[in-house]
N, C-alpha and C positions, 0 to 999 in steps of 0.2 A: 708190426709194420713190415712191409716188404723191404728188402735191401735196395739201396740206391744203385741204379745201373752205373757201370763204370764210365759210360759216356752219356753226355746229354742227348736226350731223344725227344722228338716232338710227339711220338706215339705215347699215349698215356700208359702208366704202369698199373697192372692189375692189382686190385685191393680186395681181399676176401673179407666179407662181413659174415660173422657167425650168426646162425639163427637166433640164439638167445638175446643178441644185442641189436638185431635189425628191426626195422619197422614191420609190424605184423608178424614178427618171428620168421621172416622169409630170408633165409641165408642165400647169399648170391655173391658173385664177383662183380664189383664195380671198378672204378679206377681213380687214380690220382695223377696229376701232372708232375712232370719231373721237377720243376722248380719248387712246387709246393712240398713234394716229398723231400727235397734237399733241405728245405727250411725245417721240416720235422726232425730230420737227422741232426741238423745243427742244434736244435733244442735238446735232443737226447744226449748229444755229446758234451754240451756245455751247461745250460741252465738246469736241466733235469739231473745231470750227474752231480752238480754242486748241491742241489737240494736233498739228494738221497745219500750223499757220502757220509758214512758213519751214523746213519739214522738209527735210532732205537725205537722207532714207531712200531707198535704192535696192535692189531685189532683184538677184539675180545676172544675170538676163536681163530687163531691164525692158520693160514695154509702156506707152509714154507716151500718155496720153489728151489729146485736143484736141477742142474744140467739143462737149462732151457735151450730150446732150439726154435726155429721159426714155426715149427708145427706143434710143439708141446713141451712138456717138462715132467720131471718127477715132482709130484706135489704130495707132501707128507708121506713120501716113500712109495707112492703109487704113480705109475705113468699115466698121464692124462693129456688129451689133445686140447688145445686152447678152445676150439669151437664147441666143446662140450660143457664149458664152464658157464654157469648162470651169472647174471649181473651181481647177485649177492655174493657168490663165491669169488668173483673177481675183486671185489672190494676187500676181501680177506687175504689176498695174496701178498706175501712178503718176499721181496727179491733177494737173491743170494747175497748181494752186497749191502742189504738193509734198505728200508723204505718200501713203499708200495711198488708192486710190479705193474701198475697201470701206467699208461703213457703220461697222463697229466698228473702232476703232483704239486702239493703245496710246499711251502718252506718247512723243512723238517722231515720231508718224505711222506707225509700223509697223502692219501689219494684225493684228487680234486674232481668233483663231478657237477658242481653248481654252475653250469654254463648259463642257465636261465637268468641268474642274478647278474652275471658278467655282462650279458647282452642288454639286459634291461638298464643297468647303470650306464653303460656306454651310450645307449640311445638317449638317455636323459641328458648326458653331458653334451652330446651333439645338438640336441634341441636347445639347451641353455646357452651354448657358446656360439653356435654357427647357424643352425637352421631350425626355427621353431616348428616347422611342419614335418620334421623328420619322423617317420613312423615308429610305432612300438615294434620292438624286435624280440622274437623268442626263438628257441633253438630250431623249430620246424622251418623257420624262414630260410635257414641255411640250405635246406633241401630244395626249396624253391630257387634259390640263387644258383645252386649247382645245376638244376634242370635248365634254367634259362641260359646260362653260360655255355653249357654243353650243347644244347640244341642249336644255338647260334653257330657254333663251330661245325657241328654236323651238317647243317643246312648249307653253310658256305663251302663245305668240302675240305675244311682244314685238316681234319683227322684222316679223311680218305686219302688226300694227297700225301700226307706224311707217311701213312701206311704203305702207299704204293712205292714210295722211295725205298722202304725197307724190303719189300718184295723184289723190286727191280735190282737191288744190290745183292741179292742172294740170301737175304735173311729168312729164317724159318720161324716166323712169329705168328702163332695162331690168332692173336689179337689183331695183328696187321691184316691178315687175310679176311678176318671177320669184318673189319672196318671198310675194306675195299668193296665188299659185296652187299652189306646189310643196309636196309632202308633206315634213315635217321630216326624215324618215329619208333621203329622196332628196337634200335639200339638203346634209345632213351627208356623204352619200356623195360628192357632188361636191367639197365642200370638202376632204375627206381624201384625195381621189384614188383611191378604191376603184373597181374595175371593176364590182363587183356590190353591190347593196344587201344581199345575204346576208352579205357580208363585214362591212359596217357593223353589221348586226344582231348578228352574233357578237362583233364587237369591243366593242360596247356592253355586252353581257352579261358579257364579260370584266372590264369596268370596274365592274360592279355598279351599274348605273344604274336599278335597279328603283324607286327613290324618285320619279323623274320619268318613267320609261319605261313602267311597268306599265299604268297606266290608259289611256294613249294607244294602246298596241299589243297589249293583251291579246287583243283580238278577232282580230288577224291573226297571232298567235303561230304560227310554223311554216309560214306560208303561202308563204314563199320557199324554193324548192328550192336547196340548197347544192351546187353542182357542184364538181368537182375544182379548177378555177381559183380559186374563191372560198375553198376550204379553204387552198390554198397562199398566197393573199394574206393571209388571216387569220393564218396561222402566222408570216408575216413581221412582223406587228404585235407579237407577243409578246416 
């Protein structure tokens, strides 16, 4: 996880996704909001720390981590960068203080990866207690949620205005400059890892984004040619 900025910022914090862990194995830099990142760091400092303290958990073929940095670590004596590790290797990582080196851990320090079950059970409880028509939720839906929330802020100019404040006060932030100049559709394309903006456009129509999308893009409707590669990428989103 990236470090938490010393001061609260409205400009999102870059979050690098390694190719082995990203959709379609497309490594990229996406982002996370300051408040969300702060919550993650609170989890790391309290709940996660309590779960891993003194843990004796060991996988069948452990990979012991030493001298970790934001970029990589010594793993079984060999320097490795985090972005080179496969998902299977990540599950075998043992942190210096014990327990899994993954962000999410179970009680006792074991790695936690079953988000599909968590979301399914949560949706079931909501249907049973509050709203019978609440939809079924699976991990990919979180990608849709990110896309919708981000697009709304991009179209309304929230990120652009926040970025301009950084530039106007003398900040030298590449992300801020990018946000002040880039088209919202192209920003979202980069964040989602789509090869073509045509894929992003089709993806957004699939999610019924007319409430925030129609006014901004009505004039350019159909201007992007959808090639075979874009169609295949779009189908992978469904």
